[in-house]
TINUKE-988247 format. One record per residue (C-alpha): x, y, z. Coordinates in steps of 0.02 Angstrom, whole numbers, plus 50000, padded with zeros to 5 digits. Example, Ala and Ser with C-alpha at 12.3 -4.5 7.8 and 13.67 -1.06 7.14 Angstrom:
506154977550390/506844994750357/
! end
This chain:
505095024749165/506935021549140/507915009049248/508725017549392/509985011349537/508965004649680/509245020049783/508435032049658/506885021549644/506635016449823/506855033949895/505425042649802/504445026649822/504555028750013/504085046849997/502555042949893/501955029950012/502175040850166/500985053650080/499645041650047/498105042750164/497955029650299/496995014650246/496935003650407/496595014450545/498115026750563/499155014950466/499625015150275/499584996350242/500644992050087/500614975850015/502144968149917/501494953149820/502244941449681/502704923749648/503724913949767/505544918249732/505234934049645/506174945349767/504894950749880/505734949150046/507334957949986/506424972549910/505224975550062/506734975150175/507544988550074/505954998450065/505704996950250/507465002950283/507085018350176/505485020450270/506575022850434/506295005150490/504485001950450/503704985850514/503754970750394/502474957250415/503074942050312/501604931350267/502784915750278/502504918550474/500674916750442/500694901050328/500924884050388/501314867050312/499374863150318/498814880550273/499924887150134/498504899850087/497104898450208/497744910450337/496644924850302/495554923250465/497224923750568/497804939250473/496194948450485/495894944850676/497744945550738/498384959750631/497104969850534/495854972050678/496964979450810/497984990250683/496244997950630/495915002050807/497635010150815/498314996150938/499904985750922/499524968850837/500124952850906/500314937350796/501094920550825/502294916550689/502454898950622/503994889650644/504324879550482/505624867950562/504724864650728/502994863350638/502174874650767/501814891650826/503114902350905/502684915851049/501744930850987/502664944850907/502194963150902/501824973350758/501544992150802/500275004350713/501705012850624/501275026050486/501795013250353/501754994150384/502224982250241/501394966050215/502644955350108/502234938050036/501214928149909/499454932749926/499794950150005/498514956849872/497114944949901/495434951449890/495084950150078/496504962050117/496474973949981/495104985050057/496404989050199/497844992850077/498375009450043/499505003349903/499844986049822/501534982349736/501844967049627/503524960449597/503474957649418/504354941949373/503554927849286/503054912749382/504134899649306/505664910749329/505254914949504/505014896649552/506554891949472/507514905449578/506634899549736/507044881649705/508894885649678/508914895949831/508144881649946/509094867449871/508664849249827/508114844949996/506554856049977/506054848449810/504554840049878/503884855149975/504114866349815/503154853849707/501674855749821/501994874749846/501844877649654/500274868949639/499444876749787/500114895149721/499374890449549/497674887449627/497774902349735/498144914949593/496824906549476/495404909549609/496154925949689/497374935649568/498294950349635/499284957549490/497784965249402/497464975449557/499254981249586/499514999849589/501414998349543/502464984649461/504244982549521/505504974249399/507234969549455/508824970849354/510644967649388/510874987949426/509284991049531/507434991949512/506114998249395/504365004149454/502995006349334/501125009649348/500144994149386/498644987649291/497324994949421/498075013149369/498035010249185/496335001649173/494815014649173/493395013549286/492305008049145/493404992649092/493314976549181/494954969249242/495124951949169/496964948449149/497834935349273/499574936349336/500364935049166/500944949949078/499684964849069/498864968448909/499094987148944/501024986448923/
! end
């Protein structure tokens, strides 16, 4: 697929997501995964606007200093379970400065709900996802962008984060199961079929989060 201005890509993508069958009760839960610094939040925000203001769950709100990736239980109980019942979910976002949880925040069972963050495609959540998007930027480049964005004062945090993210994706990779790959350029985005749509049902998916063998 050729590279197109962001609106030319996001508009048909939003239309495609709306047509998917519900995956979590009445909700089409869509994951936006990728390495830290890969542009997930920006892309998810633009996609949410094209979806008419779709709710976005930022997984940074579930992670904590002590649980960078061990938040699956809270995600399933506070968010997934009520959405499956067609009810409004309520989750307590983590305040990274105060190092504590803020008052609960509502997440309604909209037709499409985006789940954005590192680990959005983890195996515990995949059965509830209608689609998984992977921001296709290599790990080292993503982390360099993130470090530049957050500045020198966050160096120690980033050192710990990179180690934790490496462990997470080694044990629970997301990219091999992505329905679509999203690549950013200076003039927009490119959306390509993901590994899960290009590997046949008789072939075992073995590649990690590096470049896919099918491209």
